[in-house]
Steps between C-alpha positions, in 0.01 A plus 500: 500500500793740563633485145159603366500810722851599391412455133181706545681787670772499234238506220307790649819687581611460140178665381520778764857595458559471125596865478773652706407776742673815407599727786591859470721649756514867574857596463655819599840618420732707708494793254124504425182470707288388199315167536527225242189439291263220617372225274148533369408127552514347857440118545341358816661192665254202560246261333181655376209413279444155356844384617398556860170316450689210334735476798211497748320236292802268504552552874133415558540187284802392704305547822212289367738219392676509837165479680390202289828317566469561871138378500597184310781427745263541796240279328756222435616511861139486613399210276811290570470569876860603544599558861807492719475121554440390142221510246142426608473155662856425389728568797879510483650358818845391612414137414381582146175604333168418667153513347246560773183428302381449144649327196829551315526467123840450336530551125861384483712242689524541878836436669482443875680301767192422709125548457277472807130541559340661799456287810119494471475431124634267234731585212326490160693514173269543201566531127284481189759279324748325731709560811869417479751502788870486410806453720833624365862465607776762514546479123132579442432146375168333578562211743138421580157606378134439576236589241125474561289545187134455406557137392818375664728564798867434426808513721868473399772440756779258584317378810134523599432470875180527704560497874319563825643643818650167603584292190501479122164399356593472132819542302591437137812531287651337190572172684206428731172614651462466876171512692581568864151470648396208716222407257450555126132475400385457139127573466455465123258230375773346279758498779866577437693403185876437529711434189791367705561348840360636827682474831286528812484328841123455492203496262162544666148563374248727667246356739226291334679512165704240311871519426578392147841465334476442125726482196278482188764404241815399691587323824468616860790434737522564874847478651644567845834405657337360816154396386168601347204503738146501360206518742126551469328565834138476381503348151671282247835510326470417132778453245378462140707452186435408140807275495682387816518605864846421638592479869878466516736488793869461423612376844196468724158338487161583360254437786123485459368524855120489524217290639402397146711496185293444186619415152169460317627462143764228534488245216389145577742222414402196302640247746386405844253253647184450299165520668594749773171525684614750760621760248841531659802624307861560574716788379795392294809699409703442187878551493434816302283633782167440330209409729216266407238283668489124508230271637602391847557139588651299782842603377609798291380494144705792369749271332224338300398829336659625182435872557866579550 
């Protein structure tokens, strides 16, 4: 604004003082008392006429512009709620920036070390597209990120850990996935599908529901260094296979301990005593391990059968 005033004064002064003021001095000499003749034309010093009105008009215009600028500055301060502590609900404290109430909208990335909510409310992060959180190292390289979009939530990191105050609940990396809870519950109607082996100390169904282990196209193997224990407290244990069911013990025994052991589909041998009125049979074992029935007699009739 100052350069406009200087230019205005210079312009008006150039119009007012374009002609030099001629001064006539009354001179007297030592030998004569006669006065020197005065000039007929005398010029007045100052700004008059339309030049003066032009100067006043420009000064008035400058005052109006200055008043408008001052009013706009006051209006901006009033609308943005500037004060000695910050701007509106946004307070600047020694710990950082604090928003007392309302919502904050960020049009560009936000860089912060910590973001906390108030003690009596939750922290809500909302976006019309997606919300992305990035962690960077000293070289400004992204070391971990979490992106939540309208269709998918994706996280990238070397290790993914979910923990409580006392222990790790879930962890995953390139080598393994660890579930640290005391119980893992799968509530889906189709159960859980594992493409490879599963290592666990116990498999247990919910109350009043069956536990089913199935391999539709391959084999199912259960292995343990000290033993495999299968128990049904209020039901049956059923093992079904399209081909063979093998019970194998490399060093120990296979024990069937029950009040009744039934083998309803054993084949009947051709030998034995004819005319067995009591319907008694004996179980015979071939050298290959095959079992079959033979009609009982006074002595064993297994050797008479040709089932082996």
